[in-house]
C-alpha angles and dihedrals in degrees: 000000000000116000115253113257121230114245117252130205095245093120147313092292089065089066103261118124116252090238091056091051092049092050091048091050090049092051089051093051091048091052092044091052090054093048096043090048090052102038106020125232099288098049098036114101131204087232090060092047091049090051092048091050094042093235137110125264087244090060091053092050089049087063103031130035095220145333092282093056090048092049091049091050092049093048095048094046093046095045090047091054091051091047089053090051090049091052090051091049091048091051093046095054106027108032091085115029118205099157113009099207093044093046093047089049092051089049092048092050091050092047091049092049109049118184121269091250087078095054092109091049094055090044085057089051090054089051091050091054091048095046103031093122091055099045125094107262093226090056091054090046092052091050093048093049095047097040125019097022092047090053092049092048090053092050093043091054093050093047088053090053091050089051090051088053090054094247095113136029103223129155099169109037094183091056091045090053091052091048091051091052093046094047102039109023115018097073089055092048092048095040093052093039089239093311100320092112126044115235123203110265091231091057093049091048091050094048094050096042093048091046093051091047091052091045091055091049086058100038108020116108105291092014125153100249 
């Protein structure tokens, strides 16, 4: 009589509940995000990810074909979470305008100061910038589409609505969104190395306020854009 085989975690047909598989996959992606953020894509090993997750390498390969697929999954999930947060921040500060400059400044400050829960994500962003030449182009494209481009699309759409309401004078909303980021947020992102270094609050406030003021000189009603 053949010996009974132990169940594996290859899928629901192997006897494990779907919920258990989803939780296992989630624990792997959390661990992978930590390792990729710390070591980058090239230096990170599946052994290190397995150790961080407290699982075997075989378990990881039951869920992901290879390190590249795991990295892609981590990036897309992480970027999607940040894009969702960005949409919530945009809604919180710009859905109802009471004072345009003040509301744009509050939005810029929130955008420039993401919560600590996204520290691993922005460490991943630093690794992407450092390793861009060694990363699969389609992985970078997937990250850009899910994260940065999604955030810019959200802002572009809202700036268009504000223009329709007569609060802004904008012909190209995509360009205006990029200008807002460059003027009000980018210097904070670059100066802090995407959150790796702490910047004085007064400096952040000054950068954002000055950037918003300049943006409104360009795109406020009767601006020079």
